[in-house]
C-alpha positions as a LaTeX table, in Angstrom:
\begin{tabular}{lrrr}
\hline
Residue & $x$ (\AA) & $y$ (\AA) & $z$ (\AA) \\
\hline
Met1 & $-31.20$ & $-77.26$ & 117.69 \\
Asn2 & $-29.24$ & $-76.21$ & 114.60 \\
Thr3 & $-27.77$ & $-79.67$ & 114.09 \\
Pro4 & $-30.87$ & $-81.32$ & 112.52 \\
Thr5 & $-31.81$ & $-78.12$ & 110.68 \\
Arg6 & $-28.59$ & $-77.69$ & 108.70 \\
Pro7 & $-28.61$ & $-81.15$ & 107.06 \\
Arg8 & $-32.27$ & $-80.67$ & 106.15 \\
Arg9 & $-31.53$ & $-77.26$ & 104.64 \\
Arg10 & $-28.57$ & $-78.68$ & 102.75 \\
Ser11 & $-30.72$ & $-81.54$ & 101.47 \\
Arg12 & $-33.33$ & $-79.02$ & 100.34 \\
Ile13 & $-30.71$ & $-77.05$ & 98.40 \\
Trp14 & $-29.46$ & $-80.20$ & 96.65 \\
Gln15 & $-33.03$ & $-81.19$ & 95.79 \\
Leu16 & $-33.68$ & $-77.77$ & 94.24 \\
Leu17 & $-30.49$ & $-78.13$ & 92.21 \\
Arg18 & $-31.50$ & $-81.58$ & 90.97 \\
Ala19 & $-35.00$ & $-80.33$ & 90.18 \\
Asn20 & $-33.66$ & $-77.40$ & 88.16 \\
Leu21 & $-31.38$ & $-79.71$ & 86.18 \\
Tyr22 & $-34.29$ & $-82.09$ & 85.56 \\
Asp23 & $-36.51$ & $-79.19$ & 84.49 \\
Phe24 & $-33.76$ & $-77.84$ & 82.24 \\
Gly25 & $-33.53$ & $-81.23$ & 80.53 \\
Leu26 & $-37.29$ & $-81.33$ & 79.95 \\
Leu27 & $-37.25$ & $-77.88$ & 78.39 \\
Leu28 & $-34.32$ & $-78.84$ & 76.18 \\
Arg29 & $-36.20$ & $-81.88$ & 74.91 \\
Glu30 & $-39.27$ & $-79.74$ & 74.21 \\
Ser31 & $-37.29$ & $-77.00$ & 72.47 \\
Trp32 & $-34.50$ & $-78.94$ & 70.80 \\
Val33 & $-35.70$ & $-78.28$ & 67.25 \\
Ala34 & $-35.61$ & $-74.49$ & 67.63 \\
Leu35 & $-32.37$ & $-74.54$ & 69.62 \\
Ala36 & $-30.72$ & $-76.84$ & 67.09 \\
Gly37 & $-31.92$ & $-74.61$ & 64.25 \\
Phe38 & $-30.43$ & $-71.53$ & 65.88 \\
Ala39 & $-27.15$ & $-73.37$ & 66.55 \\
Val40 & $-26.92$ & $-74.53$ & 62.91 \\
Leu41 & $-27.65$ & $-71.02$ & 61.68 \\
Ala42 & $-24.99$ & $-69.51$ & 63.95 \\
Leu43 & $-22.49$ & $-72.19$ & 62.93 \\
Ala44 & $-23.13$ & $-71.61$ & 59.22 \\
Gly45 & $-22.57$ & $-67.89$ & 59.58 \\
Thr46 & $-19.45$ & $-68.40$ & 61.69 \\
Leu47 & $-17.89$ & $-70.84$ & 59.24 \\
Tyr48 & $-18.64$ & $-68.56$ & 56.31 \\
Leu49 & $-17.07$ & $-65.51$ & 57.98 \\
His50 & $-14.09$ & $-67.59$ & 59.08 \\
Tyr51 & $-13.34$ & $-69.37$ & 55.79 \\
Ala52 & $-15.10$ & $-67.63$ & 52.88 \\
His53 & $-15.65$ & $-63.98$ & 53.71 \\
Pro54 & $-12.97$ & $-61.58$ & 52.42 \\
Ala55 & $-12.26$ & $-60.42$ & 55.99 \\
Arg56 & $-11.29$ & $-63.99$ & 57.05 \\
Leu57 & $-12.21$ & $-63.35$ & 60.67 \\
Gly58 & $-10.92$ & $-65.50$ & 63.50 \\
Phe59 & $-13.35$ & $-68.09$ & 64.78 \\
Ala60 & $-14.34$ & $-66.15$ & 67.92 \\
Ala61 & $-14.68$ & $-62.90$ & 65.98 \\
Ala62 & $-16.70$ & $-64.69$ & 63.29 \\
Leu63 & $-19.11$ & $-66.06$ & 65.89 \\
Phe64 & $-19.42$ & $-62.61$ & 67.46 \\
Glu65 & $-20.16$ & $-60.99$ & 64.10 \\
Thr66 & $-22.72$ & $-63.69$ & 63.32 \\
Leu67 & $-24.58$ & $-62.92$ & 66.53 \\
Lys68 & $-24.41$ & $-59.21$ & 65.69 \\
Leu69 & $-25.77$ & $-60.02$ & 62.24 \\
Val70 & $-28.80$ & $-61.66$ & 63.85 \\
Ser71 & $-29.65$ & $-58.33$ & 65.48 \\
Leu72 & $-28.78$ & $-56.35$ & 62.33 \\
Gln73 & $-25.85$ & $-54.70$ & 64.10 \\
Thr74 & $-22.95$ & $-56.02$ & 62.02 \\
Gly75 & $-20.42$ & $-53.60$ & 60.62 \\
Leu76 & $-19.46$ & $-55.90$ & 57.74 \\
Asp77 & $-20.32$ & $-55.01$ & 54.18 \\
Leu78 & $-22.63$ & $-57.21$ & 52.14 \\
Pro79 & $-20.46$ & $-59.80$ & 50.35 \\
Asp80 & $-20.51$ & $-60.26$ & 46.58 \\
Asp81 & $-20.78$ & $-64.06$ & 46.38 \\
Pro82 & $-24.26$ & $-65.68$ & 46.29 \\
Leu83 & $-23.68$ & $-67.78$ & 49.43 \\
Gly84 & $-22.67$ & $-64.74$ & 51.43 \\
Val85 & $-25.64$ & $-62.72$ & 50.22 \\
Leu86 & $-27.99$ & $-65.58$ & 51.09 \\
Leu87 & $-26.54$ & $-65.94$ & 54.60 \\
Phe88 & $-26.57$ & $-62.21$ & 55.26 \\
Phe89 & $-30.31$ & $-62.15$ & 54.57 \\
Leu90 & $-31.29$ & $-65.50$ & 56.08 \\
Ile91 & $-29.39$ & $-65.17$ & 59.36 \\
Pro92 & $-31.27$ & $-62.04$ & 60.56 \\
Leu93 & $-34.66$ & $-63.25$ & 59.34 \\
Leu94 & $-34.49$ & $-66.81$ & 60.65 \\
Gly95 & $-32.38$ & $-65.89$ & 63.67 \\
Leu96 & $-34.82$ & $-63.30$ & 64.96 \\
Ala97 & $-37.75$ & $-65.65$ & 64.39 \\
Leu98 & $-36.06$ & $-68.44$ & 66.32 \\
Ile99 & $-35.00$ & $-66.14$ & 69.13 \\
Phe100 & $-38.32$ & $-64.43$ & 69.71 \\
Gln101 & $-40.53$ & $-67.48$ & 69.21 \\
Ser102 & $-38.42$ & $-70.19$ & 70.77 \\
Val103 & $-35.15$ & $-69.28$ & 72.46 \\
Leu104 & $-36.55$ & $-66.44$ & 74.55 \\
Asn105 & $-39.59$ & $-68.56$ & 75.35 \\
Phe106 & $-37.25$ & $-71.30$ & 76.57 \\
Gly107 & $-35.52$ & $-68.86$ & 78.90 \\
Arg108 & $-38.80$ & $-67.49$ & 80.19 \\
Leu109 & $-40.12$ & $-70.95$ & 80.98 \\
Leu110 & $-36.84$ & $-71.95$ & 82.60 \\
Phe111 & $-36.84$ & $-69.08$ & 85.09 \\
Asp112 & $-40.57$ & $-68.45$ & 85.48 \\
Lys113 & $-41.61$ & $-71.55$ & 87.43 \\
Gly114 & $-44.97$ & $-70.01$ & 88.29 \\
Ser115 & $-46.20$ & $-70.27$ & 84.71 \\
Arg116 & $-45.36$ & $-74.00$ & 84.69 \\
Arg117 & $-46.57$ & $-74.95$ & 88.12 \\
Glu118 & $-47.40$ & $-78.58$ & 87.38 \\
Ala119 & $-44.15$ & $-79.21$ & 85.48 \\
Trp120 & $-42.08$ & $-77.69$ & 88.29 \\
Gln121 & $-43.83$ & $-79.83$ & 90.90 \\
Val122 & $-43.04$ & $-82.92$ & 88.82 \\
Ala123 & $-39.39$ & $-81.83$ & 88.66 \\
Leu124 & $-39.26$ & $-81.49$ & 92.45 \\
Ala125 & $-40.97$ & $-84.84$ & 92.99 \\
Ala126 & $-39.10$ & $-86.85$ & 90.37 \\
Thr127 & $-35.71$ & $-85.82$ & 91.76 \\
Gly128 & $-36.52$ & $-86.50$ & 95.41 \\
Arg129 & $-34.66$ & $-89.09$ & 97.45 \\
Asp130 & $-35.76$ & $-91.31$ & 100.32 \\
His131 & $-39.18$ & $-89.64$ & 100.37 \\
Ile132 & $-42.60$ & $-91.14$ & 101.06 \\
Ile133 & $-45.25$ & $-90.95$ & 98.35 \\
Val134 & $-48.75$ & $-90.22$ & 99.63 \\
Ala135 & $-51.49$ & $-91.03$ & 97.12 \\
Gly136 & $-54.65$ & $-89.08$ & 97.84 \\
Leu137 & $-54.81$ & $-85.70$ & 99.55 \\
Gly138 & $-58.07$ & $-85.81$ & 101.41 \\
Arg139 & $-58.36$ & $-85.25$ & 105.15 \\
Val140 & $-56.59$ & $-88.50$ & 105.99 \\
Gly141 & $-53.91$ & $-87.99$ & 103.34 \\
Met142 & $-53.22$ & $-84.48$ & 104.62 \\
Arg143 & $-52.91$ & $-85.74$ & 108.19 \\
Val144 & $-50.48$ & $-88.40$ & 107.01 \\
Val145 & $-48.38$ & $-85.75$ & 105.25 \\
Glu146 & $-48.34$ & $-83.51$ & 108.32 \\
Gln147 & $-47.30$ & $-86.33$ & 110.63 \\
Leu148 & $-44.61$ & $-87.47$ & 108.22 \\
Leu149 & $-43.18$ & $-83.95$ & 108.17 \\
Ala150 & $-43.44$ & $-83.69$ & 111.94 \\
Asn151 & $-41.39$ & $-86.89$ & 112.26 \\
Gly152 & $-38.66$ & $-85.56$ & 109.97 \\
His153 & $-39.63$ & $-87.37$ & 106.76 \\
Thr154 & $-40.04$ & $-85.84$ & 103.32 \\
Ala155 & $-43.22$ & $-86.43$ & 101.35 \\
Val156 & $-44.51$ & $-86.23$ & 97.80 \\
Val157 & $-48.23$ & $-86.19$ & 97.08 \\
Val158 & $-50.07$ & $-87.65$ & 94.10 \\
Glu159 & $-53.48$ & $-86.01$ & 93.75 \\
Arg160 & $-56.01$ & $-86.34$ & 90.94 \\
Ala161 & $-56.69$ & $-82.61$ & 90.46 \\
Trp162 & $-55.29$ & $-79.20$ & 91.38 \\
Gly163 & $-58.69$ & $-78.27$ & 92.74 \\
Gly164 & $-58.35$ & $-80.51$ & 95.79 \\
Pro165 & $-59.11$ & $-78.74$ & 99.08 \\
Phe166 & $-55.68$ & $-79.48$ & 100.57 \\
Val167 & $-53.41$ & $-78.89$ & 97.58 \\
Glu168 & $-52.48$ & $-75.33$ & 98.52 \\
Arg169 & $-51.92$ & $-76.40$ & 102.10 \\
Ala170 & $-49.48$ & $-79.08$ & 100.99 \\
Leu171 & $-47.68$ & $-76.68$ & 98.66 \\
Asn172 & $-47.32$ & $-74.17$ & 101.50 \\
Leu173 & $-45.58$ & $-76.91$ & 103.47 \\
Lys174 & $-43.10$ & $-77.28$ & 100.57 \\
Val175 & $-44.50$ & $-80.71$ & 99.68 \\
Pro176 & $-44.41$ & $-81.41$ & 95.91 \\
Val177 & $-47.82$ & $-82.26$ & 94.46 \\
Val178 & $-48.03$ & $-84.37$ & 91.30 \\
Val179 & $-51.37$ & $-84.29$ & 89.51 \\
Gly180 & $-52.33$ & $-87.72$ & 88.23 \\
Asp181 & $-53.82$ & $-91.12$ & 88.98 \\
Ala182 & $-51.53$ & $-93.00$ & 91.36 \\
Arg183 & $-52.77$ & $-96.28$ & 89.88 \\
Glu184 & $-50.91$ & $-95.39$ & 86.70 \\
Pro185 & $-47.16$ & $-96.12$ & 86.51 \\
Ala186 & $-46.52$ & $-92.72$ & 84.91 \\
Ala187 & $-47.85$ & $-90.87$ & 87.96 \\
Leu188 & $-45.74$ & $-92.91$ & 90.38 \\
Arg189 & $-42.72$ & $-92.47$ & 88.14 \\
Gln190 & $-43.22$ & $-88.71$ & 88.19 \\
Ala191 & $-43.51$ & $-88.88$ & 91.97 \\
Gly192 & $-40.03$ & $-90.38$ & 92.14 \\
Leu193 & $-40.92$ & $-93.98$ & 92.95 \\
Ala194 & $-37.48$ & $-95.16$ & 91.85 \\
Arg195 & $-35.88$ & $-93.42$ & 94.86 \\
Ala196 & $-38.83$ & $-93.35$ & 97.25 \\
Arg197 & $-38.81$ & $-95.00$ & 100.65 \\
Ala198 & $-42.46$ & $-96.07$ & 100.73 \\
Val199 & $-45.91$ & $-95.49$ & 99.25 \\
Val200 & $-48.97$ & $-94.63$ & 101.32 \\
Ala201 & $-52.29$ & $-95.19$ & 99.52 \\
Ala202 & $-54.72$ & $-92.94$ & 101.39 \\
Ile203 & $-57.64$ & $-92.68$ & 98.96 \\
Asn204 & $-61.13$ & $-93.35$ & 100.35 \\
Asp205 & $-61.52$ & $-96.33$ & 98.02 \\
Asp206 & $-60.20$ & $-99.73$ & 99.08 \\
Leu207 & $-59.96$ & $-101.09$ & 95.54 \\
Ala208 & $-58.09$ & $-98.02$ & 94.29 \\
Asn209 & $-55.63$ & $-98.27$ & 97.18 \\
Ile210 & $-54.98$ & $-101.93$ & 96.40 \\
Glu211 & $-54.38$ & $-101.06$ & 92.74 \\
Ile212 & $-51.90$ & $-98.37$ & 93.79 \\
Ala213 & $-50.04$ & $-100.84$ & 95.99 \\
Leu214 & $-49.94$ & $-103.46$ & 93.24 \\
Thr215 & $-48.69$ & $-100.90$ & 90.72 \\
Ala216 & $-45.96$ & $-99.75$ & 93.09 \\
Arg217 & $-44.89$ & $-103.32$ & 93.85 \\
Gly218 & $-44.96$ & $-104.16$ & 90.16 \\
Met219 & $-42.61$ & $-101.29$ & 89.40 \\
Arg220 & $-40.41$ & $-101.89$ & 92.45 \\
Pro221 & $-40.73$ & $-105.38$ & 93.93 \\
Gly222 & $-40.41$ & $-105.27$ & 97.69 \\
Met223 & $-41.40$ & $-101.61$ & 97.86 \\
Arg224 & $-42.95$ & $-100.81$ & 101.22 \\
Val225 & $-46.63$ & $-99.93$ & 100.88 \\
Val226 & $-49.19$ & $-98.81$ & 103.45 \\
Leu227 & $-52.88$ & $-98.84$ & 102.56 \\
Arg228 & $-55.90$ & $-97.10$ & 104.00 \\
Val229 & $-58.81$ & $-99.57$ & 104.18 \\
Phe230 & $-62.32$ & $-99.56$ & 105.61 \\
Ser231 & $-62.90$ & $-103.31$ & 105.96 \\
Asp232 & $-61.33$ & $-105.08$ & 108.93 \\
Glu233 & $-61.44$ & $-108.38$ & 107.06 \\
Leu234 & $-59.69$ & $-106.82$ & 104.09 \\
Asp235 & $-57.18$ & $-105.31$ & 106.51 \\
Gln236 & $-56.16$ & $-108.78$ & 107.69 \\
Asn237 & $-55.99$ & $-110.18$ & 104.16 \\
Leu238 & $-53.80$ & $-107.29$ & 103.03 \\
Glu239 & $-51.44$ & $-107.82$ & 105.94 \\
Arg240 & $-51.04$ & $-111.43$ & 104.87 \\
Gly241 & $-50.47$ & $-110.47$ & 101.25 \\
Phe242 & $-48.34$ & $-107.34$ & 101.57 \\
Gly243 & $-46.74$ & $-107.87$ & 104.96 \\
Pro244 & $-47.23$ & $-106.56$ & 108.50 \\
Asn245 & $-48.17$ & $-102.91$ & 109.11 \\
Thr246 & $-49.35$ & $-102.41$ & 105.54 \\
Ala247 & $-52.94$ & $-101.38$ & 106.30 \\
Phe248 & $-54.49$ & $-98.77$ & 108.59 \\
Ser249 & $-58.06$ & $-97.84$ & 109.38 \\
Ala250 & $-59.73$ & $-94.64$ & 108.29 \\
Ser251 & $-59.13$ & $-93.14$ & 111.71 \\
Gly252 & $-55.47$ & $-94.18$ & 111.86 \\
Leu253 & $-52.35$ & $-92.61$ & 110.45 \\
Ala254 & $-49.49$ & $-94.21$ & 108.59 \\
Ala255 & $-46.71$ & $-91.97$ & 109.86 \\
Pro256 & $-46.16$ & $-93.75$ & 113.21 \\
Thr257 & $-45.31$ & $-96.96$ & 111.35 \\
Tyr258 & $-42.06$ & $-95.33$ & 110.22 \\
Val259 & $-40.89$ & $-94.28$ & 113.67 \\
\hline
\end{tabular}
């Protein structure tokens, strides 16, 4: 019994690692101005203390003293030259502003996933591999997700709003939920379409499901798609256009088609 569990657990650990790296990259892009400003400020102080200050500190010691200067803890005397005086006043003022308003906020957002629920779900979904994207989390969509999980597959959900009745249920099953319109390429991209195994369009709207399938195929030609439809005639036409086993009735489930 432990044999299938260990690979799944290992895969989960790797996915969390990829998601954290993805999330870290997003935060860096959002905060790069403040982080770059702090880095430039620290570099300027370090270079001054290393090359121009009378103490001529080593590079590591100069960096350390610069960081101490930010917190007003330096033991160095105020220099006499104008550049040194300017840096000794600017580094604490600007450094503290950047730290408290940006750098610390970056760290808080990085480790406090709960305050960025939607962004963290996107990170989990976008870094998934060989998963099945389920568009629409109504009763049928939820049943599809549950059967996919029961058959050993991983799933990612695209739902239009957090207020959906089954969102919390999916999250409790460790299924990433991306909020968006699955007809839009951006939503499918966030759901990890590039590495997904298939897309299941389970919305209670035939036209919307067809649009989702066309968008997915347009982004990844040959991508396997399964559509929920209400019209038997449309079911047959879709099978001719998208291939066999690409449509299922409202009372059917898509999961068995993968077994």
